[in-house]
N, C-alpha and C positions, 0 to 999 in steps of 0.2 A: 305592398306593390312590388312586383318582381323587378329585379335589376335588368335593364335592357342593354347594358354595356356589352359590346361584343367581347368574347372570351380573350381575344388577342390583345385587347386594351385594358383588361383587368389588372389591377396592381396587387400582387401578393403581399402578404404581411412582411416578408423579408425582402431585402434588396434584390431586385431582379438581376439576372445574369447579364453581363454586358454584351453588346454587339461589337465585334471586331470589324473595323472598316479599313480597307486598303485603298489607296488612291484618294484619300480624304482631302488632299489639297487641290484636286482638280475641280472644275466647275460643277460637275454632277456630284462628286464626292462631298463637297462642302454643303450642297443642298440636302443630301441624304443625312449627313450628320445633323444639320439644322432640324430636320423633321423628326429624327429620332429623339433629339433632345427636347423638342416640343412635347413629345409624348412621355417625357420623364425617364427615358431609357438611358442607362449608362453606355457611353460609347468609348471604345478604345481604338484610337486612330494610329495606324502604323505609318511612320514617316521615315524617309531615308536619312541616313547619317548626313549631317550638314544642312538639313532643311530647316533647322530651328529659327533662323532669322527671317524667314519668309513671312509676309503679311498674312497669308492664308493660315499659317500655323498660329499666329497670334489670334486670328479670328476663332479658330477651333478652341484655343485655350480659354478665350473669353466666354465661350458657350459652355464651358465646364467639361470639355472632352478630355479624356485621359490620353496623353501623347506618349507613344513608345517609339523611340528611335531604334530602328533595327535594319540590318542588311538582309536581303532576301536569300543570299547565299550562305547565311549563318543559320543552318537548320535548327540547332538547339535553341538559339535565341528566338527564332521565329516561332518555334513550337511553344516555348514558354509564354510568348506574347498572346497565344491563342487559348491557353489553358483557362477553363471556366466560362468560355463564351457560349452563348446560345446559338449564335449564327455568325458566320464570316461572310461579309459582303465585299466583293471586289469591284471597285470602280476604276480600276487601272486602265490606262490608255497608252497604246504604243504599238510597236510591231512585234516580230517574233520573240525578241528577248523579253518582252513584257507579257503579251497576251498568251504565249505558249510557255516560255521558260519561267518567268517570275510567278505567273499564276499557278503553274505546276508546283513550284516550291511552296507557295502559299497553301495550295490544296493538301500537299503532303504534310505540312505543319498542322493544318486543321485536323486531319485524320489522326495524326500522332497524338494530338492534344485531346482527342475524344470529342471534338465539336460535332454536334448532331447535324448541322445544316450549313449549306454553302450556296451563295448566290453569285454566279460568275459575272464578269463584265461583258454581257452581251448587249442589252439595251439598244436594240436595232430593229430593222425589218426582219421578216422571218427567213433567216439564212438557211434554215433546215430544209427549205424547199428548193434551194438553188443548186444547179449543177456545179461540180468542182471546177474552179478556174474562172467563174463568172465574176468574182469579186475577191481581190487579194485579202482585204481585211476580214471578210466573212470566212474565207478559207482558213485563216488563222484561228478564228473562233470555233470553227468546226473541228479543227485539229485538237484544240483544247477540250472541246466537248467529248471527244472520244476518250480522252484520259479521265475526264470527270465522271463519265458514265461507268467506268470500271472501278471507281473508288468506293470505299465503304462509307458513304456519307449521303445524306438526303440532299439532292440538288434541285434548285429552282431557277430557271432562266426567265428573265422578264424581257419580253419583246414589245416594243412600243412604236414601231415604224420609224419615221424620220422625226428628229427634233423640230418642232414647229417653228422655233426661233430662226432656223436657217432660211425660212421664207423671207426674212427681212434683209437678205443680202447675199449670204454665202451660196445658197441654191439659186441659180440664175433664171428662175422661172418668172419672177415678177420684175419687169423692166419699167420702172416708174417713169423715167425720162421719155421713153418711147410710147408709154401707154399701152404696152403689149404684155400678154402672158405667153411666154415661149413654151413650146412642148414638142415632143416627138411621139408618134404613134396615135393613140386614141384619146381624145379629150374627155371621154366618159369613163375611163378606167378608174375604179375606186383606189384611192391612195390613203395610207394611214399616217396621221400626224399627231404628235403628243408633245406638249411643252416639257422642258427639262424639269421644271418645278413639279408638275404633275407626276412625272416619272419618278422623281425622288420621293415624293410623298407616298406614292403607291409602293415603292420599294421598302420604305420604312415600315409600312403596315405589313407587308409580306414577310419582312425579317422577324416580326413579332408573332407571326402566325405559323404554328408548327404543323398545320395541315395543308400547306401549299403543295400543288402538284408539280410535276417536272417542268411544265411551261405555263406561264401566265402571259396572256396576250391582251394588250390594252391600246386604245387610241382615243385621244382627246376629241378627235373628229376624223371621220372617214369622208374624204372629199375628193371629187374628181377635179381635173384641171378646169372644167367648166364651173364647178362650184368655187374654186379658188378665184377665178375671174370675177364672180359675183361678190365674193367676200372682199376682194381688193377694191372693187368699185365702191362698195358701201363704206369700207373703213377709211379709204383715202380720199373720197369725195371726187373722184375723177373716173371717166369711163375707160375701162380697159377692154381691148379687143384681143381675141385669140390669134396667135401666129404659129402655125404648124411648120416647124423647120423642116420636117421630113419624117420618114418612117423610122422604126427602131433599128433597121439595118444601117441607115445613115448615121445614127448615133453611135452604133457599134464601130463603124469605120472611123468616126471622129475620136472615139476613145483610143483606138489602136494608134492613130496618127499622133495624138497628144502624148501618149505613153512613150512612143518612139522618140519624139522631139524633146519632150520634157519629162524624162523618167523619174527624177526626184525620188530615187529608191529608198532614201532614208527618211522621207517625210511620211507622217501618218496619213495626212489627207492632201496629197497633191491633186491638181486639177482633174486628172484622169480618174482618180479614185472617186471623187464626187460625181463624175459623169457615170461611172459604173453603178453607183448607188441609185442614181436617177433611172438608169436603164432597168435595173432590177425592179424598181417600183412601177415604172411606166409599162413594163411588160406584163405586170400582174403576177410574176413568178414569186415575188417576196411578199405578196399580200397576206396579212394576218388572217388566219382561219376564224370564222365566226361560228357561234356567238362569242363575242369578246368577253373578257373578265372585268369590265369596267365597274360592274355592280358589286364586286366582291367586298369592297371596303366603301360603304356608302358615304363616309365622311369626305372622300375625295371629290372635289367639285371640278369637273373637267373644263378646261379653257378651250375656246373655239378659235378657228383660224382668224375670223374677223377681229376678235379681241386682241390677238397678237399683232395684227397689222395696223390697228388703229393708233 
């Protein structure tokens, strides 16, 4: 009987090449490391000098992850840490000094070490479709993207819409106390949501798949505001009604006012940044192009909005 195991899950006779993971102590990075280790893949996590005592580092160590303490501005050490890797995954989170500067240092080290593949820290809605200036954090990703596309390495960006877990609080759409679903614009605009766990599992599979294209687009569920209303009512056992705050022009005005009053320039996700993300999604500009790539790795079981809210 023929072996039906997908090629990217097959175990060679020799020890497989490790996956280098940057940003491994963050929420998404820890999950990616976990799913790689579940597949029996060696993981080499890059940690900043002095990060050793953190509980996240202890968790990685318990999972059998190789830890390499390295400063990103130390090019020879960073290159040495990448030698022999099959792929470098960046799950770094931050502003320009991280998304552009540190990722560029990581990219240059990967190229110098002869690593064949690189997965950048995109993990977002489709910023490639947005005009410059519509989202600060996406502009930084686009700036790094231009550098990545000039490098002599195979790159794959994973785009997953909004992390579904944000619907439980950080994204102000579901107002449980008021029994309302807040929105701007069109209640029937399709929106992309994916859990962080599903994103990490898909990323682990992609890292082991040498045939990935430049972009992979996935969504655990494509749901409109009206569908979120139905999911919240079912999951939470109360009736939610829609409340249209206004059009997208009003949301844009609110973003500008919030950014003026509370600039928080050094924060990665100040309130106005989250509002920009909502505007990008509700406008449909950052909608992931279909067909999605959800079926590429059949072992991934996609979580729905109702399950996260329950």
